[in-house]
N, C-alpha and C positions, 0 to 999 in steps of 0.2 A: 557476575554482572559485567557486561561490556561497558567501556567508557563512552561518554557522550560523543566523542570524536569518531566513533565507529561509523563506517559507511553503511547506509541502509537503503533498502528498496521495499516498496509496498506495491503489491499487486492486488487489484480489486477484482473480485469475480462479478461477472455481469448478472449472476443470480445468487441467491442465498445457497451456501454450501450445506447440504443435508447433514444433520447431526451425526448420522451413522458413518459418514465419510471422513469426519474430522480426525479421528485417531489414525487412520491410514495415511492421510495427507500429512499430519504431523510427523509420522514415522518416516515418510519419504523425505521430508524437509530435513529432519534431524540426521538421517543417514548421510545427506550431503554436507550439512554444516558441521558435523562432528569430524569431518576429515577435509575441511577446506584447505587447499594448498595453493600458494602463490609463490612463484619464483623458487620452487623447491622447498619451501618452509610451510609448516602447518600454522594456520592462523586461528585464533579464537573466533568463533562465529556462533550465531544463534538463529533461531527461527521460531515462528508461531503462526497459528491461525487465530485471527481476531474477529470477534463479532460474527462468526460464521460467514464472513464476506471478504476478508482481507488475508493475504499472506504477507508476513513480515520476515525479511531476511536481512541479517546484519553481520558484518565482519569487522574485526579490529586489525587494521593493517599496521598498527604500531607506529603511526605517523608516516608510513610509506604508502604510495599508491598500490592498490590491489591490481594484480595483473589482469589484463583484459581477457585472457583465456579462461581464468577462473570465473570471472563475471559472466562470460558467455555461457559457461557450463551451468551456472545458476539459472540463467534465462532458459536454457534448454530443459532444465529440470522443471521449471514452472510450466513450460509448454507440454512436457510429458505428463505432468500431473493433470493438466487441463484435459488432455486427450484421454488419459486413463479413466478419469472420472466424469467426463462429459461437461466440463466447466470451461468458461472462457475468461482468462485473466488479462487479456490484451485489448479489451474494448475501452480505450482511453476517453471515449466520449460519454461514458456513463459516470456520473458524479454522485457522491453520497453525502447525506446530511442527516441530522436528527430533527425529527418533528414529534412533539409530545412524547419524547423519550424513545421513539421508534426510529430505527435506521430506515431511511428511504433513499431511493435512487431515482435519478431522472437523466435524460439525455441533456448534454450541455446546451443544445439548441432550445430546450424547453425552459431553461432557467429564466430568461427575461419574462416570459409569460407567468411563470410561477411567482416571480418577484412582483410583477404588476398586479397579480390577483391577491397578493398577501399570503399565499401559501408559504413562502419564505420571506424573510426580511433581513435587515442588517445584522440582527443578533442570532439568526439561525445558525446552529453549530454545524460547520462544514468540515468534512474529512479531507485534509490537504495531502494527497498522496505524493506530492512532489517534494516532500521533505527529504533531505539528503543524508542526515546523520541521525544517530540515535538521540542525541541531545535535542535536535529539532523535533523528532518524533515524540519524545517525552513531553515537550512543552508546547509545540505548535501544530501537531497533527490535527487535532480537533480545535477549531478556532471559530470565532464569529465570522460570518460571511463577509462582513465589511472589511475584515483584515485579510481576506483571501485573494489569491490571484484571480479567482472567478469574478469577484466584484470588479477588479480593475480591468480585466480583459473582456469579460462577457457582458456584465451588467452596466458598466459605465460607458459602453459604446453608444453613439447616437443612433 
């Protein structure tokens, strides 16, 4: 298990990942994370597919910054996975939340109307893909909407 201080990235697919693709995507991610190298040293890293919607990639730099080249390579990997399987992991305007135990997504611009109609409210659980460490991911990835950046930046605007 990687420490809470490990750097992490979450990529959200714009559509649900078909179940039959999950093993191949996990394999591609594991192939990269099992040999993560930064500044000539191998670093402990991990990855997973979550909720058939998200890719999680994390690396423990041992308190040191992870080199940009290895981070760029991980971004290229996610782009390649998207191209290979016909998925888009770079639509940052699609946001995810839980409603009645089901994962739902909506465009960021639709959140004010969803909030006004009662489809979502202050307590709706929101997936905050901007978490930066595994510790944040473990404790704050899924949080009430009122505690999220969306509430502050999108819903609180006049």
